[in-house]
C-alpha positions in Angstrom: 200.9 126.2 107.7 197.5 125.9 107.8 194.9 125.9 111.1 191.3 125.8 110.9 189.1 126.3 114.1 185.5 125.4 114.2 183.2 125.7 116.9 179.3 124.7 116.9 177.8 125.4 120.3 179.9 124.2 123.1 182.0 121.6 120.6 184.8 123.5 119.3 187.5 122.0 117.2 191.1 123.2 116.2 192.9 121.5 113.9 197.0 122.5 112.5 198.9 121.3 110.0 201.9 122.3 108.0 200.9 121.3 104.5 197.6 122.6 103.0 194.5 120.4 103.2 192.7 118.6 101.4 189.1 119.0 100.4 188.1 115.6 102.0 190.4 116.3 104.7 187.6 119.3 105.9 184.7 117.3 105.0 185.5 114.5 107.0 186.1 116.9 110.1 182.9 118.6 109.6 181.2 115.0 109.8 183.0 114.8 113.3 182.1 117.8 114.9 178.5 117.3 113.6 178.5 113.9 115.2 179.9 114.8 118.3 177.4 117.5 118.1 174.6 115.0 117.3 175.5 113.0 120.3 175.3 115.5 122.6 171.6 116.4 121.8 170.9 112.5 121.9 171.4 112.5 125.2 169.5 115.2 125.9 166.6 114.2 124.3 167.2 111.4 126.0 166.9 112.5 129.8 163.9 114.6 128.8 162.1 111.6 127.5 162.6 109.8 130.9 161.4 112.7 132.8 158.3 112.1 130.8 158.4 108.4 131.6 158.2 109.9 135.5 155.3 112.4 135.0 153.4 109.0 133.1 154.1 107.2 136.2 152.6 110.1 138.3 149.5 110.6 135.7 148.7 106.9 136.6 148.7 107.3 140.4 146.9 110.2 140.6 144.2 107.9 137.6 144.6 105.4 140.7 143.6 107.9 143.1 140.4 109.1 141.2 139.4 105.6 140.6 139.5 105.3 144.6 137.3 108.8 145.4 135.0 107.4 142.8 134.6 104.4 144.8 134.0 105.7 148.2 131.9 108.5 146.5 129.7 104.7 145.5 129.9 103.0 149.2 128.8 107.0 150.3 125.4 107.0 147.8 124.6 103.4 149.0 124.8 104.2 152.4 122.9 107.4 151.9 120.0 104.7 150.2 119.9 102.5 152.6 119.0 104.9 155.3 116.9 106.9 153.0 114.8 102.9 151.8 114.9 102.2 156.5 113.6 105.8 157.1 110.8 105.2 154.8 110.0 101.4 156.2 110.0 103.1 159.7 107.3 106.1 157.9 105.1 103.0 157.3 104.8 101.4 160.3 105.4 104.3 162.9 102.0 105.8 163.3 102.6 108.4 166.2 102.7 111.8 164.3 106.1 113.6 166.2 108.4 110.4 166.0 107.6 110.9 162.3 108.6 114.6 162.4 111.6 113.4 164.2 112.5 110.7 162.0 112.0 113.6 158.9 114.1 116.0 160.3 116.8 113.3 161.4 116.4 112.0 157.7 116.9 115.9 156.2 120.1 116.5 158.3 121.6 112.8 157.1 120.4 113.9 153.5 122.1 117.5 153.7 125.5 115.7 155.3 125.4 113.3 152.6 124.9 116.1 150.1 128.2 118.2 151.2 130.2 115.1 151.5 129.0 114.3 147.5 129.9 118.2 146.8 133.5 117.5 148.3 134.2 114.4 146.8 133.0 116.5 143.2 135.3 119.2 143.4 137.6 116.9 144.4 137.5 115.0 141.2 137.0 117.9 139.6 140.2 119.2 140.7 141.7 115.9 140.1 141.0 115.8 136.8 141.8 119.6 135.6 145.4 118.3 136.8 145.2 115.7 134.8 144.2 116.6 131.9 146.9 120.1 132.1 149.9 117.7 133.0 148.8 115.1 130.0 148.9 118.2 127.6 151.8 119.4 128.8 153.6 115.4 128.3 151.9 115.3 125.4 153.8 118.3 123.1 156.8 117.2 125.1 156.4 114.2 124.2 156.3 115.0 120.3 159.1 117.6 120.5 161.1 114.8 121.5 160.1 112.6 119.1 160.2 115.7 116.2 163.5 115.7 117.4 164.9 112.6 117.3 163.4 112.1 114.0 164.9 114.7 113.0 168.7 114.2 113.8 168.4 110.1 112.7 
């Protein structure tokens, strides 16, 4: 009686026969084990691919958030320019020195407020950009690894 026991990673195959094995039977048995293992690897790689697609969707939503922040920043800058123009128009009309000083102080306060908001938005943009770049690099590496693994299996 002949007995063969093969174990490849998590797959184990045991084969018993009363007669001796022929070489073709051993090769067929090894091919069956290899095919079974390849199917497990493919399932694993497809799972990783699905995770990467979900992360890509998340990154696309981050891009939308960045675009929204950029639009808000543009609106704030436009509002600042409008107020700045109105301020200088009032200065041209106004002849009272006290009113001019008060308007100048008010304009400086407004400018400081806008500068602070601009810096906050700029900081948010930098943080989003860093996050996006890091996730993008990780996803590219994962994608390349999965792609190479799939092509190696074929």
